[in-house]
N, CA and C atoms as a LAMMPS dump frame, in Angstrom:
ITEM: TIMESTEP
0
ITEM: NUMBER OF ATOMS
279
ITEM: BOX BOUNDS ff ff ff
-5.0000000000000000e+02 5.0000000000000000e+02
-5.0000000000000000e+02 5.0000000000000000e+02
-5.0000000000000000e+02 5.0000000000000000e+02
ITEM: ATOMS id mol type element x y z
1 1 1 N 0.842 -1.189 0
2 1 2 C 0 0 0
3 1 3 C 0.882 1.245 0
4 2 1 N 0.372 2.307 -0.552
5 2 2 C 1.127 3.547 -0.741
6 2 3 C 0.776 4.539 0.357
7 3 1 N 1.786 5.094 1.005
8 3 2 C 1.558 6.112 2.026
9 3 3 C 1.637 7.481 1.367
10 4 1 N 0.585 8.282 1.459
11 4 2 C 0.638 9.6 0.816
12 4 3 C 1.669 10.49 1.5
13 5 1 N 2.263 11.365 0.727
14 5 2 C 3.211 12.313 1.298
15 5 3 C 2.476 13.235 2.257
16 6 1 N 3.16 13.622 3.314
17 6 2 C 2.543 14.557 4.244
18 6 3 C 2.459 15.911 3.556
19 7 1 N 1.314 16.565 3.649
20 7 2 C 1.136 17.812 2.901
21 7 3 C 1.95 18.951 3.497
22 8 1 N 2.386 19.826 2.619
23 8 2 C 3.009 21.074 3.052
24 8 3 C 1.896 22.091 3.27
25 9 1 N 2.042 22.893 4.311
26 9 2 C 1.075 23.952 4.569
27 9 3 C 1.816 25.261 4.759
28 10 1 N 1.187 26.324 4.305
29 10 2 C 1.754 27.652 4.494
30 10 3 C 1.138 28.273 5.735
31 11 1 N 1.993 28.771 6.611
32 11 2 C 1.575 29.363 7.874
33 11 3 C 1.887 30.852 7.802
34 12 1 N 0.903 31.67 8.129
35 12 2 C 1.09 33.121 8.131
36 12 3 C 1.239 33.589 9.569
37 13 1 N 2.175 34.484 9.813
38 13 2 C 2.379 35.039 11.15
39 13 3 C 2.875 36.46 10.977
40 14 1 N 2.825 37.224 12.058
41 14 2 C 3.352 38.583 12.005
42 14 3 C 4.83 38.496 11.673
43 15 1 N 5.23 39.118 10.602
44 15 2 C 6.625 39.078 10.206
45 15 3 C 6.9 38.214 8.989
46 16 1 N 5.911 37.441 8.523
47 16 2 C 6.166 36.665 7.32
48 16 3 C 5.314 35.421 7.202
49 17 1 N 5.789 34.502 6.371
50 17 2 C 5.121 33.222 6.164
51 17 3 C 6.179 32.123 6.136
52 18 1 N 5.733 30.904 6.398
53 18 2 C 6.61 29.741 6.298
54 18 3 C 5.799 28.589 5.722
55 19 1 N 6.46 27.747 4.95
56 19 2 C 5.842 26.529 4.447
57 19 3 C 6.499 25.361 5.169
58 20 1 N 5.661 24.522 5.788
59 20 2 C 6.183 23.443 6.623
60 20 3 C 5.359 22.188 6.409
61 21 1 N 5.93 21.056 6.811
62 21 2 C 5.194 19.802 6.791
63 21 3 C 5.423 19.071 8.1
64 22 1 N 4.426 18.299 8.489
65 22 2 C 4.537 17.45 9.666
66 22 3 C 4.923 16.051 9.209
67 23 1 N 5.959 15.517 9.81
68 23 2 C 6.42 14.176 9.469
69 23 3 C 5.605 13.145 10.242
70 24 1 N 5.593 11.894 9.776
71 24 2 C 4.781 10.873 10.457
72 24 3 C 5.114 10.714 11.936
73 25 1 N 6.353 11.017 12.34
74 25 2 C 6.712 10.865 13.752
75 25 3 C 6.374 12.104 14.579
76 26 1 N 5.698 13.091 13.969
77 26 2 C 5.265 14.258 14.717
78 26 3 C 6.228 15.426 14.677
79 27 1 N 7.397 15.223 14.051
80 27 2 C 8.335 16.336 13.947
81 27 3 C 7.919 17.261 12.808
82 28 1 N 8.409 18.502 12.869
83 28 2 C 8.094 19.49 11.845
84 28 3 C 9.335 19.759 11.01
85 29 1 N 9.119 20.078 9.735
86 29 2 C 10.209 20.441 8.839
87 29 3 C 9.783 21.658 8.038
88 30 1 N 10.592 22.719 8.093
89 30 2 C 10.322 23.923 7.309
90 30 3 C 10.947 23.758 5.934
91 31 1 N 10.136 23.852 4.892
92 31 2 C 10.693 23.744 3.547
93 31 3 C 11.05 25.106 2.978
94 32 1 N 10.344 26.163 3.396
95 32 2 C 10.69 27.502 2.928
96 32 3 C 10.096 28.531 3.866
97 33 1 N 10.588 29.757 3.765
98 33 2 C 10.071 30.85 4.579
99 33 3 C 10.331 32.145 3.842
100 34 1 N 9.532 33.151 4.168
101 34 2 C 9.634 34.43 3.489
102 34 3 C 9.252 35.53 4.465
103 35 1 N 10.119 36.522 4.663
104 35 2 C 9.771 37.605 5.585
105 35 3 C 8.767 38.559 4.959
106 36 1 N 7.963 39.176 5.792
107 36 2 C 7.054 40.22 5.34
108 36 3 C 7.851 41.502 5.116
109 37 1 N 7.23 42.464 4.463
110 37 2 C 7.875 43.757 4.255
111 37 3 C 8.257 44.343 5.606
112 38 1 N 9.475 44.832 5.709
113 38 2 C 9.923 45.426 6.953
114 38 3 C 10.622 44.457 7.89
115 39 1 N 10.755 43.192 7.477
116 39 2 C 11.435 42.192 8.304
117 39 3 C 12.492 41.478 7.476
118 40 1 N 13.52 40.999 8.149
119 40 2 C 14.461 40.066 7.537
120 40 3 C 14.545 38.843 8.444
121 41 1 N 14.761 37.679 7.834
122 41 2 C 14.935 36.45 8.608
123 41 3 C 16.392 36.411 9.054
124 42 1 N 16.597 36.453 10.359
125 42 2 C 17.96 36.477 10.872
126 42 3 C 18.496 35.06 11.059
127 43 1 N 17.633 34.149 11.49
128 43 2 C 18.069 32.771 11.725
129 43 3 C 16.871 31.854 11.546
130 44 1 N 17.121 30.677 10.988
131 44 2 C 16.056 29.696 10.808
132 44 3 C 16.554 28.337 11.269
133 45 1 N 15.78 27.686 12.127
134 45 2 C 16.042 26.312 12.541
135 45 3 C 14.939 25.477 11.904
136 46 1 N 15.259 24.825 10.794
137 46 2 C 14.207 24.261 9.949
138 46 3 C 13.792 22.844 10.328
139 47 1 N 14.573 22.163 11.162
140 47 2 C 14.217 20.794 11.498
141 47 3 C 14.783 19.826 10.475
142 48 1 N 14.295 18.592 10.441
143 48 2 C 13.15 18.119 11.238
144 48 3 C 13.476 18.016 12.728
145 49 1 N 12.56 18.545 13.516
146 49 2 C 12.695 18.507 14.968
147 49 3 C 11.316 18.722 15.584
148 50 1 N 11.256 18.668 16.906
149 50 2 C 9.966 18.814 17.583
150 50 3 C 9.392 20.206 17.358
151 51 1 N 10.283 21.208 17.313
152 51 2 C 9.851 22.56 16.99
153 51 3 C 10.83 23.154 15.991
154 52 1 N 10.328 24.032 15.153
155 52 2 C 11.159 24.81 14.246
156 52 3 C 11.098 26.254 14.717
157 53 1 N 12.127 27.018 14.404
158 53 2 C 12.201 28.385 14.915
159 53 3 C 12.651 29.324 13.814
160 54 1 N 11.956 30.449 13.699
161 54 2 C 12.379 31.532 12.817
162 54 3 C 12.612 32.765 13.669
163 55 1 N 13.765 33.383 13.494
164 55 2 C 14.053 34.633 14.194
165 55 3 C 14.065 35.742 13.162
166 56 1 N 13.176 36.735 13.372
167 56 2 C 13.024 37.825 12.426
168 56 3 C 13.489 39.122 13.052
169 57 1 N 14.125 39.938 12.222
170 57 2 C 14.586 41.238 12.688
171 57 3 C 13.858 42.312 11.894
172 58 1 N 13.151 43.21 12.584
173 58 2 C 12.462 44.289 11.875
174 58 3 C 13.453 45.337 11.395
175 59 1 N 13.109 46.016 10.305
176 59 2 C 13.998 47.06 9.806
177 59 3 C 13.972 48.282 10.712
178 60 1 N 12.903 48.436 11.495
179 60 2 C 12.811 49.55 12.431
180 60 3 C 13.506 49.188 13.732
181 61 1 N 14.398 50.05 14.197
182 61 2 C 15.095 49.788 15.455
183 61 3 C 14.166 49.89 16.653
184 62 1 N 13.01 50.531 16.471
185 62 2 C 12.075 50.704 17.585
186 62 3 C 11.27 49.442 17.858
187 63 1 N 11.313 48.487 16.948
188 63 2 C 10.509 47.278 17.074
189 63 3 C 11.389 46.136 17.564
190 64 1 N 10.862 45.346 18.5
191 64 2 C 11.64 44.222 19.029
192 64 3 C 11.761 43.111 17.992
193 65 1 N 12.855 42.366 18.093
194 65 2 C 13.009 41.185 17.252
195 65 3 C 11.858 40.228 17.531
196 66 1 N 11.549 39.414 16.549
197 66 2 C 10.403 38.526 16.637
198 66 3 C 10.895 37.094 16.473
199 67 1 N 10.534 36.224 17.407
200 67 2 C 10.862 34.803 17.308
201 67 3 C 9.558 34.037 17.136
202 68 1 N 9.489 33.224 16.094
203 68 2 C 8.286 32.445 15.81
204 68 3 C 8.632 30.97 15.962
205 69 1 N 7.919 30.282 16.85
206 69 2 C 8.099 28.848 17.05
207 69 3 C 6.983 28.122 16.31
208 70 1 N 7.341 27.093 15.552
209 70 2 C 6.365 26.305 14.8
210 70 3 C 6.45 24.866 15.265
211 71 1 N 5.294 24.227 15.374
212 71 2 C 5.271 22.817 15.758
213 71 3 C 4.07 22.161 15.088
214 72 1 N 4.006 20.848 15.2
215 72 2 C 2.881 20.107 14.63
216 72 3 C 1.828 19.88 15.702
217 73 1 N 0.6 20.238 15.381
218 73 2 C -0.542 19.99 16.253
219 73 3 C -1.59 19.266 15.419
220 74 1 N -1.957 18.066 15.825
221 74 2 C -2.912 17.253 15.055
222 74 3 C -2.469 17.104 13.6
223 75 1 N -1.18 16.832 13.411
224 75 2 C -0.592 16.62 12.086
225 75 3 C -0.669 17.844 11.187
226 76 1 N -0.841 19.024 11.779
227 76 2 C -0.843 20.254 10.99
228 76 3 C 0.198 21.207 11.566
229 77 1 N 1.016 21.807 10.706
230 77 2 C 1.963 22.807 11.201
231 77 3 C 1.214 24.022 11.75
232 78 1 N 1.597 24.476 12.927
233 78 2 C 0.973 25.642 13.545
234 78 3 C 2.049 26.468 14.237
235 79 1 N 1.726 27.727 14.504
236 79 2 C 2.623 28.522 15.33
237 79 3 C 2.336 28.18 16.779
238 80 1 N 3.356 28.247 17.59
239 80 2 C 3.229 27.931 19.01
240 80 3 C 3.697 29.139 19.799
241 81 1 N 3.147 29.341 20.989
242 81 2 C 3.673 30.431 21.806
243 81 3 C 5.133 30.161 22.135
244 82 1 N 5.974 31.179 22.106
245 82 2 C 7.391 30.936 22.374
246 82 3 C 7.607 30.51 23.807
247 83 1 N 8.607 29.677 24.055
248 83 2 C 8.907 29.303 25.442
249 83 3 C 9.353 30.539 26.207
250 84 1 N 8.981 30.667 27.459
251 84 2 C 9.384 31.856 28.221
252 84 3 C 10.897 31.88 28.395
253 85 1 N 11.516 32.976 27.984
254 85 2 C 12.978 33.059 28.097
255 85 3 C 13.379 33.389 29.519
256 86 1 N 12.742 34.402 30.085
257 86 2 C 13.039 34.748 31.472
258 86 3 C 11.741 35.212 32.121
259 87 1 N 11.131 34.317 32.857
260 87 2 C 9.875 34.649 33.527
261 87 3 C 10.145 35.664 34.63
262 88 1 N 9.2 36.582 34.823
263 88 2 C 9.391 37.638 35.819
264 88 3 C 9.48 37.07 37.232
265 89 1 N 8.795 35.944 37.475
266 89 2 C 8.783 35.394 38.833
267 89 3 C 9.894 34.358 39.038
268 90 1 N 10.914 34.41 38.208
269 90 2 C 12.016 33.465 38.337
270 90 3 C 12.828 33.755 39.595
271 91 1 N 13.283 32.689 40.259
272 91 2 C 14.085 32.856 41.472
273 91 3 C 15.561 33.078 41.142
274 92 1 N 15.951 32.81 39.893
275 92 2 C 17.36 32.922 39.539
276 92 3 C 17.709 34.37 39.23
277 93 1 N 18.901 34.757 39.663
278 93 2 C 19.38 36.113 39.359
279 93 3 C 20.68 36.039 38.585
């Protein structure tokens, strides 16, 4: 029997778009990405891995850099909330 290829889906987010696919084991793979006007892609972690990451830098210095985390949810690529880098209630200094 023939296993169909996992479909690629285009995901839109603030700062651009990415085309990704979910692999049978649940990992995500970014096949392409494109920044929106006013952004450049500074770094891309395309996978295959549990999460993929795009780091975008806005052309305006007044705007914070944007990190977009992508993962597979129900076999569909989706954006995920970024992991907290430094929570305000952290005990570590």
